N, C-alpha and C positions, 0 to 999 in steps of 0.2 A: 508781551505775553497774551498767549491765545484761550480762545473761548475755554478751552476742554481745559486750560490748567487750573483756572480758574476755580474749578466746581468746588472742591471740599473748601475753600477761603469762604463759598460763600454759602452752603451747608452750615458750616459753622455759625457764622455770623447768626442766619436766621436761626438756629437752633434758641442761642443766647437768648431771644423772646420767647419763645417758644416753652423752654425747661426751666426746671430754675436747680443750678447745677450749684454744687460747693466751691468756695474758693481756696479749702484743702483739702485733702485727700486721707485715707486715718484706716488704720485697718479695719475691715469689717464694712468698709465704703460700697457700694453697687457702683460701678463706672458705666458711661457710653463710648468702645468705642467704634470712632469709623475707619474703615481700614481701605485703600484707593486699593482697586484691582487692576486684574493687567490691562481690562479694556476700556477704563478708567472711570467706571461707573464706583460707586460710595457703599462702600458694605458694612452694616449695622452689628455690633453684638455689644451686648451683655457680660460682666465679671465682676465678682465680690474679689475684696483684696484679702486675698489671706495675713501677708506681712511686709515684712521690707528689712532687708541685711543690706549693711554699707558692704559696696566689693572694693575691699581694701589694694586689692589692684592693680587701679588706675590711680593714679593722682589725682584727678580731679573729683570731682564730688557724684559717682555713679551710684544707681544701687541695684540688686535684685529684688528685683517687685514679685513679690507673687501670686498671680493670678486662681481663682477656679471660673472661669469661661461655665457663663450659663446654656447649655444646652444638650442635648440626651443621646445620651450619655454629660454630665459633668466633663469639664478638660480642664488639670491643672497645667498650668504653666509658670512657669518661672521667665521676666523677661530683665533685663540691665538696660535699665532709663537715667536720666538724668531728673531729678524737683520740675523741670522746666514742663516734660514730657507728658507727667503722667499726672499733674495739678491741672492739665490741658491750660498754660502761657503760650502752648508754642503748638504749630503742628508738623512732624517733624517727618522723617523717614524713615522707614527699616526696608532693606532690600529694596531699594529706591525707589517704592510704592507712598504715597503720603497716609502719616497717620492722624490720627486726633486722640485724645485719653482726657479724659470728665468726670468727676466723679458726681453722683445727684443726689440735689437734696430733694429726698422724699417725705419729709415732711414737712416740706413748703409745699409742695405737690399737694401735698393731703391735706393740709388746713387751704388752699387755693382751692380747689375741690368740692372741699367737704363743707367750708366753712368755721369746721371742728379746731380748738386747738389743743392739744395735750399736755396738760403742766411738761414742765422740764426739769427732771430730778436726775442730779447726777450720779446718784449711788451713795452717797454720804451724807446728803444732809444737810449737803453744802449750798450754796453760790454759786453758779457757773461762771464769774465774772464776766468783765468789760475787757480786760486787760489781751495783749497781743499773746497769736497763739508760736511755740516756741516754733525753732524752724527743726531742719533732718539734726537729727544725732547721729552718732553713727555706737552710742551708749543702750544701750536697751534698761528702755522703762523700769521705774520701781512701783512695784505696789501693785503689779496689772493694771498700769495704764497702757496706753495705743500713741504712737509716735503719731507728731503731724507733722505734716507740711504746708507751709504757706510763705508764701509769695511775701517776701517785706523788702518794699520802694524806701 
């Protein structure tokens, strides 16, 4: 593998030590997107996840992931992805160019930078619980909940 072929992999590896990422991606999360350009350079952008819809036309599990790219002006886009693609579990290609997407954990980043810890409240006065997060589902969540995607090993 040539040196220019591993730029994305090295960048992702380094970012794991610099930025607190989330292991799951939920509606409302801000994601970091790395995209390889024609010249091999990697560009970074941010996008907010607006929602997920199951792509029922495909046999395997694919999702219509609705993003709002945080540029000026903000640009809404929908990209069809598998769970490992939008949860940072793998670097994948789109149009022959490498792409990496993973949700940022701003709460952890804020706490690390300031030392201030905000109390967690899930809105119903209950405990957030420590159990496993549900996997992707093609059912709409009841009660206004957010769909959650987690790698289960």
